[in-house]
SEVOVO-412187 format. One record per residue (C-alpha): x, y, z; residue number from 1; residue in one letter. Coordinates in Angstrom, 2 decimals, decimal comma. Last residue first. Example, Ala and Ser with C-alpha at 12.3 -4.5 7.8 and 13.67 -1.06 7.14 Angstrom:
2
+---------+---------+---------+-----+-----+
:       u :       v :       w :   n : res :
+---------+---------+---------+-----+-----+
:   13,67 :   -1,06 :    7,14 :   2 :   S :
:   12,30 :   -4,50 :    7,80 :   1 :   A :
+---------+---------+---------+-----+-----+
***
This chain:
173
+---------+---------+---------+-----+-----+
:       u :       v :       w :   n : res :
+---------+---------+---------+-----+-----+
:   -2,55 :   14,21 :  -17,08 : 173 :   X :
:   -3,13 :   14,09 :  -13,32 : 172 :   X :
:   -6,12 :   13,08 :  -11,24 : 171 :   X :
:   -4,86 :   11,64 :   -7,97 : 170 :   X :
:   -4,62 :    8,34 :   -6,08 : 169 :   X :
:   -3,15 :    8,72 :   -2,60 : 168 :   X :
:    0,17 :    7,66 :   -1,16 : 167 :   X :
:    2,02 :    7,85 :    2,14 : 166 :   X :
:    5,47 :    6,37 :    1,95 : 165 :   X :
:    7,73 :    4,65 :    4,42 : 164 :   X :
:   11,41 :    3,77 :    4,18 : 163 :   X :
:   13,01 :    2,78 :    7,46 : 162 :   X :
:   16,52 :    4,03 :    8,15 : 161 :   X :
:   15,85 :    5,95 :   11,39 : 160 :   X :
:   13,46 :    3,25 :   12,60 : 159 :   X :
:   16,09 :    0,50 :   12,81 : 158 :   X :
:   14,88 :   -2,42 :   10,66 : 157 :   X :
:   13,37 :   -5,21 :   12,78 : 156 :   X :
:    9,80 :   -4,35 :   11,72 : 155 :   X :
:   10,81 :   -5,32 :    8,18 : 154 :   X :
:   11,19 :   -2,59 :    5,62 : 153 :   X :
:    9,21 :   -1,15 :    2,69 : 152 :   X :
:    6,05 :    0,26 :    4,24 : 151 :   X :
:    3,35 :    1,81 :    2,05 : 150 :   X :
:    0,56 :    3,70 :    3,84 : 149 :   X :
:   -2,76 :    4,52 :    2,25 : 148 :   X :
:   -4,78 :    7,63 :    1,50 : 147 :   X :
:   -8,31 :    7,34 :    0,12 : 146 :   X :
:   -9,10 :    8,02 :   -3,50 : 145 :   X :
:   -9,43 :   10,54 :   -6,29 : 144 :   X :
:   -7,49 :   13,56 :   -4,98 : 143 :   X :
:   -7,42 :   16,61 :   -7,23 : 142 :   X :
:   -4,15 :   18,43 :   -7,90 : 141 :   X :
:   -4,35 :   22,20 :   -7,42 : 140 :   X :
:   -0,65 :   22,81 :   -6,62 : 139 :   X :
:   -1,43 :   24,21 :   -3,16 : 138 :   X :
:   -4,13 :   21,56 :   -2,58 : 137 :   X :
:   -1,63 :   18,78 :   -3,28 : 136 :   X :
:    0,82 :   20,28 :   -0,77 : 135 :   X :
:   -1,84 :   20,55 :    1,94 : 134 :   X :
:   -3,08 :   16,98 :    1,32 : 133 :   X :
:    0,44 :   15,53 :    1,58 : 132 :   X :
:    1,25 :   17,58 :    4,70 : 131 :   X :
:   -2,00 :   16,53 :    6,38 : 130 :   X :
:   -1,26 :   12,88 :    5,57 : 129 :   X :
:    2,28 :   13,32 :    6,92 : 128 :   X :
:    0,91 :   14,48 :   10,28 : 127 :   X :
:   -1,74 :   11,74 :   10,32 : 126 :   X :
:    0,99 :    9,13 :    9,69 : 125 :   X :
:    3,04 :   10,53 :   12,58 : 124 :   X :
:    0,04 :   10,45 :   14,97 : 123 :   X :
:   -0,98 :    6,89 :   14,02 : 122 :   X :
:    2,56 :    5,65 :   14,53 : 121 :   X :
:    4,54 :    4,72 :   11,45 : 120 :   X :
:    8,05 :    4,74 :   12,84 : 119 :   X :
:   10,92 :    6,43 :   11,09 : 118 :   X :
:   11,44 :    7,57 :    7,53 : 117 :   X :
:    9,30 :    9,63 :    5,19 : 116 :   X :
:    8,22 :    9,62 :    1,54 : 115 :   X :
:    5,21 :   11,53 :    0,18 : 114 :   X :
:    3,47 :   10,00 :   -2,82 : 113 :   X :
:    0,90 :   11,35 :   -5,28 : 112 :   X :
:   -0,43 :    8,40 :   -7,24 : 111 :   X :
:   -1,42 :    7,80 :  -10,85 : 110 :   X :
:   -3,18 :    4,56 :  -11,66 : 109 :   X :
:   -3,03 :    1,16 :  -13,38 : 108 :   X :
:   -5,74 :   -1,12 :  -12,01 : 107 :   X :
:   -5,66 :   -2,90 :   -8,62 : 106 :   X :
:   -6,66 :   -6,54 :   -9,00 : 105 :   X :
:   -7,81 :   -8,11 :   -5,75 : 104 :   X :
:   -7,20 :  -11,48 :   -4,10 : 103 :   X :
:   -9,13 :  -11,56 :   -0,84 : 102 :   X :
:   -7,82 :  -13,28 :    2,27 : 101 :   X :
:  -10,15 :  -13,94 :    5,21 : 100 :   X :
:  -11,32 :  -17,18 :    3,53 :  99 :   X :
:   -7,95 :  -18,82 :    4,29 :  98 :   X :
:   -7,15 :  -21,43 :    1,63 :  97 :   X :
:   -5,94 :  -18,68 :   -0,70 :  96 :   X :
:   -6,12 :  -19,13 :   -4,48 :  95 :   X :
:   -2,70 :  -19,13 :   -6,13 :  94 :   X :
:   -2,33 :  -16,35 :   -8,73 :  93 :   X :
:   -1,95 :  -17,92 :  -12,17 :  92 :   X :
:   -5,25 :  -16,74 :  -13,73 :  91 :   X :
:   -5,20 :  -13,06 :  -12,72 :  90 :   X :
:   -1,49 :  -12,97 :  -13,43 :  89 :   X :
:    1,57 :  -13,69 :  -11,32 :  88 :   X :
:    5,14 :  -12,97 :  -12,49 :  87 :   X :
:    4,77 :   -9,40 :  -11,14 :  86 :   X :
:    5,24 :  -10,59 :   -7,56 :  85 :   X :
:    2,14 :  -10,25 :   -5,38 :  84 :   X :
:    1,59 :   -7,02 :   -3,48 :  83 :   X :
:    0,83 :   -7,79 :    0,15 :  82 :   X :
:   -2,15 :   -6,07 :    1,71 :  81 :   X :
:   -3,55 :   -4,78 :    5,01 :  80 :   X :
:   -6,96 :   -3,15 :    5,09 :  79 :   X :
:   -8,61 :   -1,00 :    7,75 :  78 :   X :
:  -12,29 :   -0,27 :    7,71 :  77 :   X :
:  -14,83 :   -0,50 :    4,89 :  76 :   X :
:  -14,40 :    3,22 :    4,28 :  75 :   X :
:  -16,94 :    5,73 :    3,01 :  74 :   X :
:  -15,69 :    9,12 :    1,98 :  73 :   X :
:  -16,81 :   12,76 :    2,40 :  72 :   X :
:  -14,03 :   13,65 :    4,81 :  71 :   X :
:  -15,01 :   14,98 :    8,23 :  70 :   X :
:  -15,22 :   11,51 :    9,77 :  69 :   X :
:  -11,46 :   10,99 :    9,44 :  68 :   X :
:  -10,24 :    8,01 :    7,48 :  67 :   X :
:   -7,84 :    5,71 :    9,28 :  66 :   X :
:   -5,02 :    4,78 :    6,98 :  65 :   X :
:   -5,11 :    1,80 :    4,66 :  64 :   X :
:   -2,18 :   -0,56 :    4,75 :  63 :   X :
:    0,22 :   -1,59 :    2,01 :  62 :   X :
:    3,31 :   -3,77 :    2,40 :  61 :   X :
:    5,81 :   -2,36 :   -0,05 :  60 :   X :
:    7,59 :   -4,44 :   -1,00 :  59 :   X :
:    7,53 :   -8,06 :   -2,09 :  58 :   X :
:    7,79 :  -11,42 :   -0,33 :  57 :   X :
:    8,30 :  -14,40 :   -2,64 :  56 :   X :
:    5,42 :  -16,84 :   -3,03 :  55 :   X :
:    5,61 :  -20,46 :   -1,87 :  54 :   X :
:    3,09 :  -22,62 :   -3,72 :  53 :   X :
:    0,76 :  -24,95 :   -1,83 :  52 :   X :
:   -1,46 :  -24,94 :   -4,95 :  51 :   X :
:   -4,60 :  -24,13 :   -2,91 :  50 :   X :
:   -2,81 :  -21,70 :   -0,58 :  49 :   X :
:   -1,00 :  -22,02 :    2,74 :  48 :   X :
:    2,37 :  -22,03 :    0,98 :  47 :   X :
:    4,49 :  -19,44 :    2,78 :  46 :   X :
:    2,79 :  -16,66 :    0,77 :  45 :   X :
:   -0,55 :  -17,50 :    2,42 :  44 :   X :
:    0,96 :  -17,98 :    5,90 :  43 :   X :
:    2,53 :  -14,50 :    5,57 :  42 :   X :
:   -0,88 :  -13,09 :    4,64 :  41 :   X :
:   -2,49 :  -14,41 :    7,83 :  40 :   X :
:    0,48 :  -13,30 :    9,94 :  39 :   X :
:    0,46 :   -9,80 :    8,44 :  38 :   X :
:   -3,28 :   -9,45 :    9,09 :  37 :   X :
:   -2,87 :  -10,49 :   12,73 :  36 :   X :
:    0,06 :   -8,10 :   13,27 :  35 :   X :
:   -1,57 :   -5,18 :   11,45 :  34 :   X :
:   -4,89 :   -5,35 :   13,32 :  33 :   X :
:   -7,72 :   -6,99 :   11,40 :  32 :   X :
:  -10,66 :   -5,49 :    9,49 :  31 :   X :
:   -9,74 :   -6,50 :    5,96 :  30 :   X :
:   -7,06 :   -8,88 :    4,64 :  29 :   X :
:   -5,56 :   -8,45 :    1,16 :  28 :   X :
:   -3,55 :  -10,38 :   -1,41 :  27 :   X :
:   -2,97 :   -7,76 :   -4,07 :  26 :   X :
:   -2,41 :   -8,00 :   -7,82 :  25 :   X :
:   -0,95 :   -5,00 :   -9,60 :  24 :   X :
:   -1,81 :   -2,89 :  -12,67 :  23 :   X :
:    1,02 :   -0,48 :  -13,39 :  22 :   X :
:    1,89 :    2,56 :  -11,28 :  21 :   X :
:    2,35 :    6,11 :  -12,57 :  20 :   X :
:    4,05 :    8,35 :  -10,03 :  19 :   X :
:    3,70 :   11,97 :   -8,91 :  18 :   X :
:    6,34 :   12,58 :   -6,26 :  17 :   X :
:    5,74 :   15,07 :   -3,45 :  16 :   X :
:    8,62 :   16,63 :   -1,47 :  15 :   X :
:    8,67 :   19,74 :   -3,64 :  14 :   X :
:    6,99 :   18,80 :   -6,91 :  13 :   X :
:    8,60 :   15,76 :   -8,51 :  12 :   X :
:    7,12 :   14,66 :  -11,83 :  11 :   X :
:    6,07 :   11,58 :  -13,74 :  10 :   X :
:    8,18 :    8,95 :  -11,98 :   9 :   X :
:    7,26 :    5,63 :  -13,60 :   8 :   X :
:    6,57 :    2,75 :  -11,25 :   7 :   X :
:    7,92 :   -0,68 :  -10,38 :   6 :   X :
:    6,56 :   -2,48 :   -7,37 :   5 :   X :
:    9,45 :   -3,79 :   -5,31 :   4 :   X :
:   11,00 :   -7,27 :   -5,37 :   3 :   X :
:   12,88 :   -8,13 :   -2,17 :   2 :   X :
:   16,61 :   -8,79 :   -2,41 :   1 :   X :
+---------+---------+---------+-----+-----+
***
């Protein structure tokens, strides 16, 4: 069984869940297509790190979505990240040998999350992103960050049973 990030469900509003996530550690690759980034990160967790330690796979795999030019945000491009198991800390996380991998601490935060199944094509993700933003606007919840995609299943999982989520950081008390 794959370890998943734990979170606290704050509230469910329609199809949106407001969740509180703890601080997590990410191994991240920027500016690569999903397949290349996945392969680089998979080598890292398979032992291609300074301590040659094998790291268990976790879920979800997190990717940034493409940010439209009309939004007032600046994006460094696409990112692809593995969440490291909760046993690791800032000091015990194995350093990557591959310079394309960045280890990043993501602080505790509140997210608005919309779950969907199926494939994660660009068009489908954009559709769910619009739905997420529309629902948040209706309930007057302010967005703090850029949207990102969380995928929980392997590419070999039949699309109709895949678990995907679109998340964005929000202001919520």
